[in-house]
BABA-748638 format. One record per residue (C-alpha): chain; x, y, z. Coordinates in Angstrom, 1 decimal, padded with zeros to 4 digits. Layout:
<rs>
<r><chaine>A</chaine><x>X</x><y>Y</y><z>Z</z></r>
...
</rs>
This chain:
<rs>
<r><chaine>A</chaine><x>-014.1</x><y>-009.4</y><z>017.6</z></r>
<r><chaine>A</chaine><x>-015.3</x><y>-009.9</y><z>014.0</z></r>
<r><chaine>A</chaine><x>-015.5</x><y>-007.2</y><z>010.8</z></r>
<r><chaine>A</chaine><x>-017.6</x><y>-006.1</y><z>007.7</z></r>
<r><chaine>A</chaine><x>-016.2</x><y>-005.3</y><z>004.7</z></r>
<r><chaine>A</chaine><x>-017.1</x><y>-003.1</y><z>002.0</z></r>
<r><chaine>A</chaine><x>-015.4</x><y>-004.1</y><z>-000.9</z></r>
<r><chaine>A</chaine><x>-014.6</x><y>-002.4</y><z>-004.8</z></r>
<r><chaine>A</chaine><x>-013.8</x><y>-005.5</y><z>-007.0</z></r>
<r><chaine>A</chaine><x>-011.8</x><y>-005.5</y><z>-011.0</z></r>
<r><chaine>A</chaine><x>-012.5</x><y>-007.4</y><z>-013.2</z></r>
<r><chaine>A</chaine><x>-009.0</x><y>-009.1</y><z>-014.7</z></r>
<r><chaine>A</chaine><x>-010.4</x><y>-009.9</y><z>-018.1</z></r>
<r><chaine>A</chaine><x>-012.3</x><y>-006.2</y><z>-018.1</z></r>
<r><chaine>A</chaine><x>-010.1</x><y>-003.7</y><z>-016.0</z></r>
<r><chaine>A</chaine><x>-013.5</x><y>-000.9</y><z>-016.9</z></r>
<r><chaine>A</chaine><x>-015.9</x><y>-003.7</y><z>-014.8</z></r>
<r><chaine>A</chaine><x>-016.4</x><y>-003.1</y><z>-011.2</z></r>
<r><chaine>A</chaine><x>-018.2</x><y>-005.1</y><z>-008.6</z></r>
<r><chaine>A</chaine><x>-019.4</x><y>-003.5</y><z>-005.0</z></r>
<r><chaine>A</chaine><x>-019.8</x><y>-006.4</y><z>-001.7</z></r>
<r><chaine>A</chaine><x>-020.0</x><y>-007.0</y><z>001.8</z></r>
<r><chaine>A</chaine><x>-018.9</x><y>-009.8</y><z>003.4</z></r>
<r><chaine>A</chaine><x>-017.1</x><y>-011.3</y><z>006.4</z></r>
<r><chaine>A</chaine><x>-014.8</x><y>-013.5</y><z>004.5</z></r>
<r><chaine>A</chaine><x>-012.7</x><y>-011.4</y><z>002.0</z></r>
<r><chaine>A</chaine><x>-010.5</x><y>-013.6</y><z>001.1</z></r>
<r><chaine>A</chaine><x>-013.4</x><y>-016.6</y><z>000.9</z></r>
<r><chaine>A</chaine><x>-015.7</x><y>-014.1</y><z>-000.9</z></r>
<r><chaine>A</chaine><x>-012.9</x><y>-013.1</y><z>-003.2</z></r>
<r><chaine>A</chaine><x>-012.6</x><y>-017.5</y><z>-004.3</z></r>
<r><chaine>A</chaine><x>-016.6</x><y>-017.8</y><z>-004.6</z></r>
<r><chaine>A</chaine><x>-016.5</x><y>-014.6</y><z>-007.4</z></r>
<r><chaine>A</chaine><x>-013.4</x><y>-015.9</y><z>-008.7</z></r>
<r><chaine>A</chaine><x>-014.6</x><y>-019.8</y><z>-009.4</z></r>
<r><chaine>A</chaine><x>-017.9</x><y>-017.8</y><z>-011.0</z></r>
<r><chaine>A</chaine><x>-020.4</x><y>-019.1</y><z>-007.7</z></r>
<r><chaine>A</chaine><x>-021.6</x><y>-015.3</y><z>-007.8</z></r>
<r><chaine>A</chaine><x>-024.1</x><y>-014.7</y><z>-011.0</z></r>
<r><chaine>A</chaine><x>-023.5</x><y>-011.1</y><z>-011.1</z></r>
<r><chaine>A</chaine><x>-019.9</x><y>-011.4</y><z>-011.8</z></r>
<r><chaine>A</chaine><x>-018.9</x><y>-015.1</y><z>-013.6</z></r>
<r><chaine>A</chaine><x>-019.2</x><y>-013.6</y><z>-016.7</z></r>
<r><chaine>A</chaine><x>-015.9</x><y>-010.6</y><z>-015.9</z></r>
<r><chaine>A</chaine><x>-013.7</x><y>-013.3</y><z>-014.1</z></r>
<r><chaine>A</chaine><x>-010.7</x><y>-013.1</y><z>-012.6</z></r>
<r><chaine>A</chaine><x>-011.5</x><y>-010.7</y><z>-009.8</z></r>
<r><chaine>A</chaine><x>-008.8</x><y>-008.4</y><z>-008.3</z></r>
<r><chaine>A</chaine><x>-009.7</x><y>-007.0</y><z>-004.7</z></r>
<r><chaine>A</chaine><x>-009.6</x><y>-003.0</y><z>-005.6</z></r>
<r><chaine>A</chaine><x>-010.3</x><y>-002.0</y><z>-001.8</z></r>
<r><chaine>A</chaine><x>-011.7</x><y>-002.8</y><z>000.8</z></r>
<r><chaine>A</chaine><x>-013.1</x><y>-000.7</y><z>004.0</z></r>
<r><chaine>A</chaine><x>-013.4</x><y>-002.9</y><z>007.9</z></r>
<r><chaine>A</chaine><x>-016.2</x><y>-001.7</y><z>009.9</z></r>
<r><chaine>A</chaine><x>-016.8</x><y>-003.1</y><z>013.3</z></r>
<r><chaine>A</chaine><x>-021.0</x><y>-002.4</y><z>012.8</z></r>
<r><chaine>A</chaine><x>-022.6</x><y>-004.2</y><z>009.8</z></r>
<r><chaine>A</chaine><x>-025.2</x><y>-002.0</y><z>009.9</z></r>
<r><chaine>A</chaine><x>-022.5</x><y>001.2</y><z>008.8</z></r>
<r><chaine>A</chaine><x>-021.0</x><y>-001.2</y><z>006.4</z></r>
<r><chaine>A</chaine><x>-024.1</x><y>-002.1</y><z>004.5</z></r>
<r><chaine>A</chaine><x>-025.0</x><y>001.7</y><z>004.5</z></r>
<r><chaine>A</chaine><x>-021.2</x><y>002.1</y><z>003.1</z></r>
<r><chaine>A</chaine><x>-022.2</x><y>-000.4</y><z>000.3</z></r>
<r><chaine>A</chaine><x>-025.4</x><y>001.5</y><z>-000.3</z></r>
<r><chaine>A</chaine><x>-023.7</x><y>004.9</y><z>-000.9</z></r>
<r><chaine>A</chaine><x>-020.7</x><y>003.9</y><z>-003.4</z></r>
<r><chaine>A</chaine><x>-023.8</x><y>001.3</y><z>-005.6</z></r>
<r><chaine>A</chaine><x>-025.3</x><y>004.7</y><z>-005.8</z></r>
<r><chaine>A</chaine><x>-024.3</x><y>007.4</y><z>-008.9</z></r>
<r><chaine>A</chaine><x>-022.8</x><y>009.9</y><z>-006.5</z></r>
<r><chaine>A</chaine><x>-021.5</x><y>006.8</y><z>-004.1</z></r>
<r><chaine>A</chaine><x>-019.6</x><y>005.2</y><z>-007.7</z></r>
<r><chaine>A</chaine><x>-018.7</x><y>009.0</y><z>-008.7</z></r>
<r><chaine>A</chaine><x>-016.7</x><y>009.2</y><z>-004.9</z></r>
<r><chaine>A</chaine><x>-014.8</x><y>005.6</y><z>-005.6</z></r>
<r><chaine>A</chaine><x>-014.0</x><y>006.6</y><z>-009.0</z></r>
<r><chaine>A</chaine><x>-011.9</x><y>009.4</y><z>-007.7</z></r>
<r><chaine>A</chaine><x>-010.8</x><y>008.2</y><z>-004.3</z></r>
<r><chaine>A</chaine><x>-010.2</x><y>004.3</y><z>-005.4</z></r>
</rs>
């Protein structure tokens, strides 16, 4: 059974910078962020995983990712992660 991960990254170089994403392979995706292969994160590398949540259903993971990218979701993440 595979999992779908919603993750929050924190920039080591600029700790106020965070990135929310969704992937099926967390370590591979982190490697791409740190290699500069992701346009949105290349400028603030290196990155570390701040938190990651596993979901069995991709649709649920995508819903949670969208929520974390919303205003109330960002406030929730700041408070709980």
